[in-house]
C-alpha positions as CSV (number, residue, x, y, z in Angstrom):
1,X,25.8,-30.1,15.0
2,X,22.9,-31.3,12.7
3,X,25.0,-34.2,11.4
4,X,25.7,-35.3,15.0
5,X,22.0,-35.3,15.9
6,X,21.1,-37.2,12.7
7,X,23.8,-39.9,13.5
8,X,22.5,-40.2,17.0
9,X,18.9,-40.6,15.7
10,X,20.0,-43.1,13.1
11,X,21.9,-45.1,15.8
12,X,18.9,-45.1,18.1
13,X,16.7,-46.3,15.2
14,X,19.0,-49.2,14.4
15,X,19.2,-50.2,18.0
16,X,15.4,-50.3,18.1
17,X,15.2,-52.3,14.9
18,X,17.7,-54.8,16.2
19,X,15.7,-55.1,19.4
20,X,12.5,-55.8,17.5
21,X,14.3,-58.4,15.3
22,X,15.4,-60.2,18.4
23,X,11.9,-60.1,19.7
24,X,10.6,-61.6,16.4
25,X,13.2,-64.4,16.6
26,X,12.1,-65.2,20.2
27,X,8.5,-65.3,19.0
28,X,9.4,-67.5,16.0
29,X,11.1,-70.0,18.4
30,X,8.1,-70.0,20.7
31,X,5.7,-70.5,17.8
32,X,7.6,-73.6,16.7
33,X,7.6,-74.9,20.3
34,X,3.8,-74.2,20.6
35,X,3.2,-76.1,17.3
36,X,5.3,-79.1,18.6
37,X,3.4,-79.1,21.9
38,X,0.0,-77.6,21.3
39,X,-1.6,-79.1,24.4
40,X,1.1,-77.8,26.8
41,X,2.4,-74.4,25.5
42,X,0.3,-71.3,25.7
43,X,0.8,-68.9,22.8
44,X,-1.2,-66.0,21.4
45,X,-0.2,-63.8,18.6
46,X,-2.5,-60.9,17.4
47,X,-2.2,-58.1,15.0
48,X,-4.1,-54.9,14.1
49,X,-4.8,-53.2,10.8
50,X,-7.6,-50.9,12.1
51,X,-5.6,-47.7,12.5
52,X,-6.6,-47.4,16.1
53,X,-6.7,-43.8,17.4
54,X,-5.3,-43.0,20.8
55,X,-6.5,-39.8,22.4
56,X,-4.1,-37.3,24.0
57,X,-3.4,-37.9,27.7
58,X,-5.5,-40.9,28.2
59,X,-4.1,-44.4,28.9
60,X,-5.9,-46.6,26.4
61,X,-6.1,-50.4,26.1
62,X,-4.8,-51.2,22.6
63,X,-7.1,-53.6,20.7
64,X,-5.1,-56.1,18.6
65,X,-8.2,-57.3,16.9
66,X,-6.9,-59.9,14.3
67,X,-6.1,-63.3,15.7
68,X,-3.1,-65.0,14.0
69,X,-2.6,-67.8,16.6
70,X,-4.2,-68.5,20.0
71,X,-3.6,-72.0,21.4
72,X,-6.0,-71.7,24.3
73,X,-8.5,-69.0,23.2
74,X,-7.0,-66.8,26.0
75,X,-7.6,-63.4,24.3
76,X,-10.7,-61.3,24.5
77,X,-10.7,-58.7,21.7
78,X,-12.3,-55.2,21.7
79,X,-12.0,-52.1,23.8
80,X,-11.2,-54.2,26.8
81,X,-8.7,-56.4,25.0
82,X,-6.9,-58.8,27.4
83,X,-5.0,-62.1,27.6
84,X,-6.2,-64.3,30.5
85,X,-3.8,-66.9,31.7
86,X,-5.2,-70.4,31.3
87,X,-2.6,-71.8,33.6
88,X,0.0,-70.5,36.1
89,X,3.3,-69.8,34.4
90,X,5.9,-67.2,33.5
91,X,4.9,-65.6,30.2
92,X,6.7,-63.3,27.8
93,X,4.4,-60.3,26.9
94,X,5.6,-58.4,23.8
95,X,4.2,-55.8,21.5
96,X,5.2,-53.5,18.6
97,X,3.1,-50.6,17.4
98,X,4.1,-48.3,14.5
99,X,2.5,-44.9,14.7
100,X,1.6,-42.7,11.7
101,X,3.4,-39.3,11.4
102,X,1.7,-36.3,13.0
103,X,2.4,-32.6,13.0
104,X,1.2,-32.4,16.7
105,X,4.6,-33.5,18.2
106,X,6.7,-31.0,20.1
107,X,10.1,-31.8,21.5
108,X,8.9,-32.2,25.1
109,X,6.1,-34.6,24.4
110,X,6.1,-38.4,24.9
111,X,4.6,-41.7,23.8
112,X,4.8,-44.8,26.0
113,X,3.3,-48.3,26.1
114,X,2.9,-50.5,29.1
115,X,1.8,-53.9,30.2
116,X,-1.0,-53.9,32.8
117,X,-1.6,-56.9,35.0
118,X,-5.1,-57.3,36.6
119,X,-5.8,-53.6,35.8
120,X,-2.5,-52.3,37.5
121,X,0.4,-50.9,35.6
122,X,3.1,-53.6,35.7
123,X,5.9,-52.6,33.3
124,X,6.9,-49.9,30.8
125,X,7.7,-51.7,27.5
126,X,8.9,-48.6,25.6
127,X,8.8,-44.9,25.7
128,X,9.8,-42.2,23.2
129,X,10.3,-38.7,24.2
130,X,11.0,-35.6,22.1
131,X,9.5,-36.9,18.9
132,X,10.1,-34.9,15.7
133,X,7.1,-33.4,13.9
134,X,5.8,-35.4,10.9
135,X,7.9,-38.5,11.9
136,X,6.6,-42.0,12.1
137,X,7.5,-43.8,15.4
138,X,7.7,-47.4,16.7
139,X,7.0,-48.2,20.2
140,X,7.4,-51.8,21.5
141,X,9.1,-54.1,23.9
142,X,8.8,-57.2,25.9
143,X,8.8,-58.3,29.6
144,X,8.6,-61.7,31.4
145,X,5.6,-61.7,33.7
146,X,4.3,-64.3,36.2
147,X,0.6,-64.9,35.9
148,X,-1.6,-67.2,38.0
149,X,-4.5,-69.0,36.4
150,X,-7.1,-66.4,35.7
151,X,-4.8,-63.4,35.9
152,X,-5.0,-61.1,32.9
153,X,-2.8,-58.6,31.1
154,X,-3.4,-55.9,28.5
155,X,-1.3,-53.5,26.6
156,X,-2.0,-49.8,27.1
157,X,-0.7,-46.7,25.3
158,X,-0.4,-43.2,26.7
159,X,0.7,-40.3,24.6
160,X,1.0,-36.5,25.0
161,X,1.2,-34.9,21.6
162,X,-1.6,-32.5,22.0
163,X,-3.9,-34.4,19.6
164,X,-4.9,-37.9,18.6
165,X,-2.3,-40.4,17.5
166,X,-3.2,-43.1,14.9
167,X,-1.6,-46.5,14.6
168,X,-0.4,-47.9,11.3
169,X,-2.9,-49.9,9.2
170,X,-0.1,-52.4,8.3
171,X,-0.7,-55.4,10.4
172,X,3.0,-56.5,10.2
173,X,3.9,-53.3,12.1
174,X,1.2,-53.6,14.8
175,X,1.2,-56.8,16.8
176,X,1.4,-58.4,20.2
177,X,2.3,-61.8,21.5
178,X,2.0,-63.6,24.8
179,X,4.2,-66.8,25.1
180,X,4.4,-69.2,28.0
181,X,8.0,-69.5,29.0
182,X,7.9,-71.8,32.0
183,X,5.3,-73.8,34.0
184,X,5.0,-73.0,37.7
C-alpha cells in the first residue's frame, strides 16, 4: 500500500513540475515578444526572496517585491501588491510559490492560491489538500483574465495548517508574471 501511495505522490509531483515548465515556456515566449515590441506588449515579471509568512486561515495578498521586468510600471509592491492594467486586454496571470516544510500540516488541511480581480476572488490557481508533515510544497498556476484599463489583480494565498506558513527564500521558486495576450 505504501508503494502505491508513493507512486501516486511522485506522479502528481511530476505532473505539477511539467505544468510549471510549460508555464515558464509560455512566459519566455511572452518575454521575447515584449522585448521585440516594448511599446505595445504589457509584461510584468516579479520574484520574491523575502520568505513571506502567511498566517493560518487569513487570505493574504502575496508581495512579490523584486522587479525583474515591468514594461509599463504596472505593479505596486508591498502589502497591497497589485498589477494595474495600463490598457484593456486579455492577460495571462501566473504564479508559483514554493513553501518551506512545516510540522503543522495534518492530512485534512489545505493550501490554495487565487487571483483576485478588483478585490474579488476571480480564479483558483492551485490548491493542495492533505499535505504531509515536514514536506515542502509548490502552489502555482495560470489563468487568462480580461482587464479593462485601470482594473487590477493580485495574488492571494490562504492556508489552514494551524500555524504560519513561510515561502521559500529562493527567488527562482517564488515568482509571478502578468502577460498581455491580446488587445481588446
